[in-house]
All heavy atoms as an XYZ file, in Angstrom:
708
protein
N      77.214    131.515    112.364
C      77.942    131.037    113.514
C      77.489    131.830    114.734
O      77.425    133.046    114.715
C      79.447    131.217    113.274
C      80.267    130.843    114.460
S      82.075    131.068    114.362
C      82.463    131.175    112.677
N      77.168    131.116    115.799
C      76.752    131.735    117.051
C      77.945    131.739    118.009
O      78.579    130.717    118.210
C      75.615    130.949    117.693
C      74.447    130.645    116.765
C      73.488    131.777    116.723
C      72.246    131.353    115.968
N      71.885    132.176    114.885
N      78.249    132.885    118.581
C      79.354    133.012    119.529
C      78.815    133.649    120.802
O      78.156    134.691    120.758
C      80.497    133.873    118.954
C      81.015    133.256    117.665
C      81.620    134.022    119.977
C      82.043    134.107    116.952
N      79.080    133.000    121.927
C      78.645    133.501    123.233
C      79.809    133.378    124.203
O      80.656    132.503    124.077
C      77.444    132.697    123.771
C      76.212    132.750    122.887
C      75.607    134.118    122.907
C      74.375    134.178    122.017
N      73.778    135.480    121.960
N      79.809    134.211    125.223
C      80.868    134.149    126.233
C      80.527    133.092    127.277
O      79.362    132.732    127.463
C      81.046    135.506    126.905
O      79.937    135.776    127.743
N      81.552    132.623    127.960
C      81.333    131.641    129.022
C      80.482    132.229    130.143
O      79.754    131.504    130.824
C      82.666    131.127    129.568
O      83.439    132.183    130.082
N      80.512    133.546    130.304
C      79.692    134.209    131.322
C      78.210    133.998    131.021
O      77.422    133.715    131.928
C      80.009    135.718    131.376
O      81.399    135.880    131.602
C      79.222    136.408    132.461
N      77.839    134.117    129.752
C      76.435    133.900    129.375
C      76.045    132.454    129.648
O      74.960    132.188    130.165
C      76.195    134.263    127.886
C      74.793    133.895    127.466
C      76.462    135.729    127.647
N      76.928    131.516    129.332
C      76.645    130.108    129.596
C      76.464    129.871    131.089
O      75.521    129.201    131.513
C      77.777    129.237    129.044
C      77.653    127.734    129.278
C      76.398    127.190    128.610
C      78.884    127.028    128.758
N      77.328    130.441    131.879
C      77.283    130.257    133.332
C      76.047    130.924    133.940
O      75.372    130.343    134.783
C      78.560    130.833    133.957
C      78.666    130.646    135.448
C      80.002    131.126    136.039
N      80.411    132.449    135.580
C      81.437    132.677    134.747
N      82.143    131.684    134.261
N      81.748    133.914    134.398
N      75.707    132.134    133.479
C      74.626    132.900    134.108
C      73.257    132.673    133.488
O      72.247    132.964    134.130
C      74.949    134.394    134.064
C      76.164    134.736    134.887
O      76.498    134.028    135.827
N      76.833    135.814    134.529
N      73.214    132.209    132.251
C      71.925    132.073    131.573
C      71.900    130.814    130.701
O      71.703    130.858    129.498
C      71.658    133.316    130.723
C      70.186    133.457    130.364
O      69.370    132.635    130.840
O      69.865    134.375    129.600
N      72.104    129.668    131.362
C      72.156    128.391    130.657
C      70.907    128.143    129.811
O      71.001    127.677    128.676
C      72.345    127.242    131.650
C      72.250    125.892    130.988
C      73.347    125.341    130.343
C      71.053    125.187    130.975
C      73.256    124.122    129.699
C      70.953    123.971    130.334
C      72.051    123.441    129.700
O      71.955    122.240    129.063
N      69.732    128.455    130.345
C      68.485    128.167    129.634
C      68.422    128.879    128.279
O      67.937    128.310    127.304
C      67.270    128.534    130.483
C      67.085    127.570    131.636
O      67.485    126.406    131.562
N      66.494    128.044    132.715
N      68.907    130.101    128.216
C      68.911    130.835    126.946
C      69.830    130.154    125.937
O      69.470    129.984    124.768
C      69.360    132.291    127.169
O      68.429    132.924    128.046
C      69.423    133.053    125.859
N      71.009    129.727    126.384
C      71.957    129.046    125.490
C      71.368    127.710    125.039
O      71.461    127.343    123.859
C      73.316    128.838    126.188
C      73.952    130.170    126.551
C      74.251    128.003    125.330
C      74.347    131.020    125.375
N      70.756    126.987    125.954
C      70.140    125.705    125.612
C      69.037    125.890    124.571
O      68.965    125.155    123.581
C      69.573    125.043    126.867
O      68.899    123.848    126.547
N      68.193    126.875    124.781
C      67.119    127.161    123.826
C      67.692    127.527    122.464
O      67.222    127.038    121.424
C      66.218    128.297    124.356
O      65.647    127.888    125.598
C      65.116    128.631    123.373
N      68.715    128.359    122.451
C      69.362    128.757    121.205
C      69.935    127.540    120.476
O      69.785    127.403    119.256
C      70.467    129.778    121.486
C      71.255    130.288    120.287
C      70.342    131.016    119.302
C      72.378    131.209    120.759
N      70.569    126.637    121.217
C      71.147    125.438    120.611
C      70.053    124.569    119.975
O      70.224    124.056    118.865
C      71.921    124.633    121.647
N      68.951    124.411    120.653
C      67.853    123.584    120.137
C      67.161    124.252    118.950
O      66.805    123.571    117.983
C      66.848    123.276    121.241
C      67.351    122.277    122.228
N      67.369    120.925    121.984
C      67.898    122.451    123.456
C      67.879    120.296    123.012
N      68.218    121.206    123.926
N      66.964    125.548    119.013
C      66.272    126.247    117.932
C      67.141    126.389    116.685
O      66.656    126.225    115.571
C      65.801    127.623    118.405
C      64.641    127.552    119.376
C      64.235    128.908    119.931
O      64.912    129.919    119.631
O      63.239    128.955    120.671
N      68.407    126.688    116.860
C      69.273    126.934    115.699
C      69.778    125.640    115.077
O      70.109    125.613    113.888
C      70.466    127.802    116.101
O      71.357    127.089    116.943
N      69.856    124.561    115.862
C      70.379    123.277    115.387
C      71.778    123.415    114.785
O      72.137    122.707    113.852
C      69.419    122.623    114.384
C      68.140    122.106    115.000
C      68.392    120.960    115.963
O      68.923    119.932    115.578
N      68.027    121.144    117.217
N      72.554    124.356    115.311
C      73.930    124.524    114.862
C      74.824    124.772    116.070
O      74.335    125.097    117.156
C      74.056    125.648    113.841
C      73.578    126.993    114.306
C      73.629    128.025    113.199
O      73.166    127.752    112.084
O      74.136    129.126    113.470
N      76.123    124.585    115.911
C      77.043    124.756    117.037
C      77.067    126.192    117.559
O      76.892    127.137    116.803
C      78.409    124.401    116.444
C      78.133    123.680    115.183
C      76.813    124.153    114.696
N      77.282    126.306    118.840
C      77.456    127.599    119.485
C      78.883    127.618    120.047
O      79.269    126.736    120.817
C      76.450    127.817    120.627
C      75.032    127.746    120.078
C      76.701    129.144    121.333
C      73.960    127.701    121.142
N      79.656    128.597    119.641
C      81.040    128.722    120.087
C      81.054    129.518    121.379
O      80.534    130.624    121.434
C      81.882    129.401    119.013
C      81.975    128.559    117.759
C      80.957    128.584    116.814
C      83.053    127.729    117.546
C      81.028    127.796    115.678
C      83.140    126.943    116.407
C      82.113    126.974    115.475
O      82.180    126.196    114.364
N      81.663    128.946    122.402
C      81.756    129.596    123.705
C      83.184    130.114    123.877
O      84.151    129.377    123.683
C      81.409    128.614    124.851
C      80.027    127.972    124.628
C      81.484    129.319    126.200
C      78.858    128.919    124.665
N      83.281    131.380    124.239
C      84.601    131.989    124.433
C      84.900    132.152    125.913
O      83.999    132.245    126.746
C      84.675    133.374    123.753
O      83.710    134.241    124.360
C      84.415    133.273    122.266
N      86.183    132.191    126.219
C      86.641    132.430    127.580
C      87.758    133.456    127.480
O      88.735    133.233    126.759
C      87.152    131.126    128.192
C      87.588    131.244    129.628
C      87.999    129.880    130.139
C      88.462    129.957    131.574
N      88.896    128.636    132.050
N      87.585    134.567    128.129
C      88.550    135.670    128.052
C      88.786    136.117    126.608
O      89.908    136.420    126.205
C      89.876    135.289    128.718
C      89.707    134.976    130.186
O      88.895    135.588    130.870
N      90.459    134.012    130.669
N      87.724    136.098    125.824
C      87.798    136.572    124.446
C      88.383    135.584    123.452
O      88.474    135.879    122.265
N      88.744    134.397    123.900
C      89.322    133.373    123.023
C      88.369    132.185    122.938
O      87.656    131.878    123.889
C      90.669    132.884    123.593
C      91.732    133.948    123.690
C      92.265    134.368    122.335
O      92.340    133.508    121.427
O      92.593    135.565    122.172
N      88.372    131.500    121.787
C      87.554    130.306    121.637
C      87.923    129.269    122.684
O      89.098    129.051    122.965
N      86.907    128.632    123.268
C      87.160    127.658    124.332
C      86.485    126.319    124.052
O      87.147    125.297    123.996
C      86.693    128.224    125.670
C      87.066    127.345    126.850
O      88.186    126.799    126.851
O      86.248    127.209    127.770
N      85.168    126.324    123.848
C      84.431    125.083    123.594
C      83.338    125.345    122.562
O      83.012    126.491    122.257
C      83.795    124.501    124.887
C      82.784    125.469    125.499
C      84.862    124.094    125.885
C      81.994    124.879    126.659
N      82.782    124.247    122.050
C      81.645    124.320    121.131
C      80.522    123.506    121.751
O      80.733    122.396    122.225
C      82.009    123.763    119.739
C      80.800    123.759    118.824
C      83.160    124.549    119.140
N      79.329    124.072    121.724
C      78.166    123.459    122.343
C      77.088    123.267    121.281
O      76.886    124.137    120.436
C      77.652    124.404    123.444
C      76.384    124.017    124.168
C      76.746    123.042    125.283
C      75.726    125.242    124.752
N      76.413    122.121    121.319
C      75.291    121.899    120.398
C      74.295    120.952    121.042
O      74.632    120.226    121.979
C      75.776    121.367    119.044
C      76.488    120.071    119.108
S      77.374    119.534    117.598
C      76.563    120.261    116.283
N      73.062    120.968    120.542
C      72.032    120.085    121.078
C      72.373    118.637    120.722
O      73.105    118.367    119.771
C      70.659    120.450    120.520
O      70.578    120.081    119.165
N      71.830    117.720    121.484
C      72.057    116.304    121.229
C      71.521    115.928    119.848
O      72.175    115.198    119.089
C      71.404    115.437    122.333
C      71.438    113.974    121.973
C      72.098    115.666    123.661
N      70.343    116.434    119.480
C      69.777    116.130    118.166
C      70.690    116.607    117.041
O      70.936    115.874    116.088
C      68.398    116.775    117.997
C      67.337    116.113    118.849
O      67.526    114.943    119.240
O      66.313    116.769    119.118
N      71.197    117.825    117.163
C      72.093    118.359    116.132
C      73.369    117.534    116.068
O      73.872    117.242    114.974
C      72.421    119.822    116.420
N      73.893    117.133    117.218
C      75.100    116.311    117.256
C      74.869    114.967    116.588
O      75.681    114.511    115.768
C      75.571    116.118    118.699
C      76.751    115.213    118.821
C      78.026    115.670    118.512
C      76.604    113.902    119.242
C      79.122    114.835    118.610
C      77.694    113.067    119.348
C      78.957    113.526    119.033
N      73.752    114.299    116.912
C      73.462    112.994    116.322
C      73.255    113.099    114.815
O      73.715    112.238    114.058
C      72.253    112.363    117.010
C      72.583    111.914    118.428
C      71.382    111.426    119.203
O      70.226    111.589    118.741
O      71.597    110.885    120.310
N      72.571    114.151    114.361
C      72.401    114.355    112.920
C      73.743    114.566    112.242
O      74.011    114.017    111.169
C      71.489    115.547    112.641
C      70.046    115.266    112.974
O      69.620    114.121    113.007
N      69.298    116.317    113.229
N      74.604    115.350    112.877
C      75.944    115.602    112.328
C      76.743    114.308    112.235
O      77.431    114.052    111.251
C      76.648    116.628    113.210
C      77.987    117.071    112.724
C      78.552    118.094    113.721
N      79.826    118.579    113.323
C      80.051    119.703    112.656
N      79.039    120.476    112.330
N      81.264    120.070    112.336
N      76.650    113.479    113.260
C      77.358    112.194    113.253
C      76.857    111.299    112.120
O      77.661    110.642    111.450
C      77.184    111.479    114.598
C      77.958    112.115    115.730
C      79.463    112.044    115.509
O      80.000    110.944    115.340
O      80.100    113.110    115.500
N      75.556    111.280    111.890
C      74.997    110.471    110.796
C      75.522    110.956    109.445
O      75.871    110.158    108.583
C      73.471    110.504    110.821
C      72.862    109.664    111.905
C      73.196    108.199    111.742
O      74.078    107.698    112.414
N      72.524    107.522    110.869
N      75.551    112.258    109.250
C      76.057    112.825    107.996
C      77.518    112.445    107.808
O      77.936    112.043    106.711
C      75.876    114.365    107.967
C      76.667    114.995    106.846
C      74.402    114.721    107.849
N      78.308    112.530    108.869
C      79.732    112.192    108.774
C      79.931    110.709    108.459
O      80.800    110.348    107.657
C      80.462    112.574    110.058
C      80.594    114.074    110.310
C      81.201    114.332    111.680
C      81.399    114.754    109.215
N      79.128    109.835    109.067
C      79.217    108.394    108.774
C      78.848    108.126    107.320
O      79.483    107.319    106.641
C      78.308    107.598    109.708
C      78.842    107.485    111.105
C      77.879    106.707    111.993
C      78.345    106.722    113.431
N      77.401    106.050    114.323
N      77.808    108.804    106.845
C      77.375    108.640    105.462
C      78.477    109.091    104.500
O      78.795    108.401    103.526
C      76.089    109.434    105.223
C      75.509    109.268    103.871
N      74.899    108.112    103.453
C      75.461    110.115    102.813
C      74.504    108.257    102.217
N      74.833    109.466    101.793
N      79.069    110.237    104.774
C      80.157    110.743    103.926
C      81.350    109.803    103.940
O      81.996    109.583    102.913
C      80.587    112.133    104.382
C      79.603    113.202    104.013
C      80.074    114.553    104.466
N      79.102    115.572    104.104
C      79.170    116.816    104.506
N      80.172    117.221    105.273
N      78.247    117.683    104.152
N      81.667    109.225    105.102
C      82.789    108.291    105.198
C      82.520    107.041    104.361
O      83.424    106.529    103.685
C      83.037    107.910    106.656
N      81.275    106.555    104.374
C      80.926    105.381    103.576
C      81.049    105.683    102.085
O      81.544    104.856    101.309
C      79.504    104.916    103.916
N      80.607    106.861    101.675
C      80.720    107.257    100.270
C      82.187    107.378     99.865
O      82.591    106.916     98.796
C      79.962    108.576    100.013
C      78.459    108.350    100.144
C      80.314    109.150     98.653
C      77.638    109.610    100.156
N      82.995    107.981    100.732
C      84.418    108.136    100.445
C      85.105    106.776    100.334
O      85.918    106.548     99.426
C      85.073    108.983    101.532
C      86.513    109.384    101.318
C      86.670    110.200    100.031
C      87.016    110.197    102.492
N      84.759    105.854    101.218
C      85.327    104.507    101.164
C      84.948    103.808     99.858
O      85.789    103.178     99.212
C      84.835    103.686    102.356
C      85.444    102.308    102.436
C      84.963    101.544    103.652
O      84.572    102.157    104.658
O      84.985    100.302    103.578
N      83.691    103.941     99.442
C      83.255    103.344     98.180
C      83.980    103.968     96.996
O      84.370    103.261     96.054
C      81.744    103.509     98.024
N      84.208    105.266     97.049
C      84.911    105.939     95.963
C      86.368    105.476     95.889
O      86.907    105.249     94.805
C      84.827    107.453     96.131
C      85.451    108.240     95.016
C      84.808    108.070     93.651
O      83.745    107.418     93.537
O      85.364    108.595     92.678
N      87.014    105.319     97.034
C      88.389    104.805     97.045
C      88.442    103.391     96.467
O      89.360    103.052     95.723
C      88.980    104.819     98.451
C      89.443    106.168     98.916
C      89.225    106.573    100.216
C      90.108    107.037     98.060
C      89.652    107.816    100.669
C      90.541    108.283     98.488
C      90.313    108.671     99.789
N      87.450    102.569     96.799
C      87.390    101.213     96.251
C      87.254    101.253     94.739
O      87.925    100.509     94.019
C      86.214    100.440     96.852
O      86.405    100.241     98.224
N      86.393    102.127     94.257
C      86.194    102.250     92.817
C      87.486    102.697     92.130
O      87.894    102.134     91.105
C      85.082    103.256     92.516
C      84.748    103.385     91.029
C      83.793    104.540     90.775
N      84.389    105.834     90.999
C      85.198    106.465     90.119
N      85.505    105.909     88.977
N      85.687    107.654     90.401
N      88.145    103.684     92.729
C      89.379    104.203     92.136
C      90.522    103.187     92.179
O      91.426    103.231     91.345
C      89.800    105.493     92.833
C      88.887    106.697     92.595
C      89.305    107.866     93.477
C      88.888    107.103     91.133
N      90.480    102.263     93.130
C      91.531    101.257     93.227
C      91.280    100.070     92.298
O      92.058     99.131     92.276
C      91.688    100.773     94.671
O      90.567    100.008     95.064
N      90.198    100.139     91.539
C      89.958     99.119     90.524
C      88.981     98.025     90.898
O      88.790     97.084     90.127
N      88.371     98.121     92.066
C      87.384     97.100     92.417
C      86.197     97.212     91.465
O      85.882     98.290     90.975
C      86.939     97.272     93.872
C      88.043     96.915     94.847
C      87.550     96.764     96.261
O      86.375     96.418     96.464
O      88.363     96.990     97.167
N      85.554     96.072     91.189
C      84.465     96.090     90.209
C      83.292     96.973     90.664
O      83.006     97.080     91.852
C      84.031     94.632     90.114
C      84.556     93.979     91.326
C      85.756     94.763     91.778
N      82.655     97.602     89.696
C      81.463     98.397     89.954
C      80.314     97.825     89.131
O      80.540     97.136     88.128
C      81.673     99.878     89.586
O      81.988     99.968     88.199
C      82.795    100.482     90.413
N      79.105     98.102     89.554
C      77.925     97.555     88.890
C      76.901     98.651     88.676
O      76.707     99.507     89.523
C      77.299     96.442     89.738
C      78.269     95.334     90.072
C      78.914     95.306     91.300
C      78.551     94.338     89.153
C      79.821     94.306     91.609
C      79.449     93.338     89.452
C      80.082     93.320     90.681
O      80.975     92.331     90.968
N      76.209     98.579     87.559
C      75.108     99.504     87.302
C      73.881     99.034     88.068
O      73.824     97.894     88.551
C      74.796     99.564     85.804
O      74.204     98.340     85.392
N      72.882     99.875     88.139
C      71.637     99.514     88.819
C      71.005     98.304     88.124
O      70.525     97.375     88.782
C      70.665    100.713     88.857
C      69.304    100.295     89.378
C      71.243    101.841     89.695
N      71.018     98.302     86.809
C      70.438     97.181     86.070
C      71.177     95.878     86.355
O      70.558     94.817     86.494
C      70.443     97.476     84.564
C      69.454     98.568     84.186
O      68.460     98.752     84.927
O      69.675     99.232     83.158
N      72.499     95.952     86.450
C      73.285     94.747     86.756
C      72.963     94.215     88.148
O      72.825     93.002     88.347
C      74.783     95.044     86.646
C      75.256     95.286     85.226
C      76.682     95.794     85.172
O      77.071     96.615     86.040
O      77.399     95.374     84.238
N      72.812     95.107     89.100
C      72.487     94.689     90.468
C      71.099     94.071     90.519
O      70.889     93.039     91.161
C      72.601     95.880     91.450
C      72.068     95.509     92.828
C      74.044     96.351     91.543
N      70.150     94.669     89.822
C      68.791     94.095     89.782
C      68.821     92.681     89.208
O      68.171     91.774     89.733
C      67.873     94.985     88.941
C      67.395     96.195     89.663
C      66.360     96.951     88.847
N      65.973     98.144     89.554
C      65.893     99.339     89.016
N      66.139     99.512     87.722
N      65.546    100.375     89.724
N      69.580     92.515     88.138
C      69.684     91.201     87.502
C      70.308     90.192     88.472
O      69.820     89.061     88.585
C      70.516     91.308     86.228
C      70.597     90.029     85.451
C      71.383     90.232     84.166
C      71.480     88.913     83.415
N      72.276     89.036     82.199
N      71.364     90.591     89.171
C      72.011     89.690     90.138
C      71.052     89.315     91.269
O      71.001     88.158     91.698
C      73.272     90.330     90.698
C      74.424     90.386     89.716
S      75.989     90.936     90.440
C      75.676     92.664     90.737
N      70.283     90.289     91.751
C      69.338     90.013     92.831
C      68.222     89.084     92.367
O      67.817     88.168     93.094
C      68.747     91.313     93.380
C      69.696     92.163     94.219
C      69.072     93.510     94.529
C      70.064     91.425     95.507
N      67.727     89.293     91.157
C      66.682     88.410     90.619
C      67.213     86.987     90.503
O      66.515     86.030     90.873
C      66.209     88.909     89.246
C      65.293     90.092     89.332
C      64.856     90.537     87.951
C      64.013     91.795     88.045
N      63.603     92.297     86.708
N      68.430     86.835     90.032
C      69.035     85.505     89.939
C      69.188     84.875     91.306
O      68.880     83.694     91.494
C      70.398     85.595     89.245
C      70.335     85.736     87.753
C      69.712     84.513     87.072
O      70.067     83.362     87.459
O      68.882     84.706     86.184
N      69.654     85.638     92.241
C      69.895     85.117     93.589
C      68.599     84.617     94.209
O      68.540     83.522     94.783
C      70.507     86.196     94.473
C      70.761     85.749     95.893
C      71.420     86.821     96.708
C      71.651     86.314     98.123
N      72.413     87.254     98.928
N      67.523     85.415     94.095
C      66.278     85.027     94.751
C      65.457     84.048     93.929
O      64.606     83.358     94.452
C      65.476     86.282     95.121
C      66.142     87.019     96.258
C      66.792     88.214     96.056
C      66.147     86.469     97.525
C      67.434     88.867     97.098
C      66.778     87.107     98.586
C      67.429     88.303     98.368
O      68.060     88.935     99.392
N      65.725     83.955     92.651
C      65.075     82.956     91.815
C      65.590     81.568     92.185
O      64.843     80.588     92.195
C      65.345     83.225     90.349
C      64.577     82.297     89.422
C      64.794     82.575     87.949
N      64.578     83.980     87.656
C      65.310     84.687     86.810
N      66.298     84.118     86.152
N      65.063     85.952     86.593
N      66.861     81.501     92.522
C      67.481     80.220     92.851
C      67.458     79.898     94.345
O      67.986     78.890     94.769
C      68.938     80.216     92.364
C      69.023     80.321     90.857
O      68.157     79.839     90.146
N      70.053     80.987     90.372
N      66.850     80.746     95.143
C      66.860     80.535     96.608
C      65.759     79.599     97.043
O      64.798     79.349     96.458
C      66.700     81.874     97.313
């Protein structure tokens, strides 16, 4: 975890920006010794968002499975796809 003061952000933005891009992880900015904001590069943010969307999709599928919705093996799906495209 990277922690920097708001003074460093205000006085040396380029260093914080470089750190955010190089580390690809959040940087916690403090104000008066207390946590204030979190800063990260756009690339790191977009990657994080993709991971969160992926996890949400997996969680939704798991809830569906647990609620009794039908599940299929890889072989069953292949067979269904072959049938579908054979008859198309």
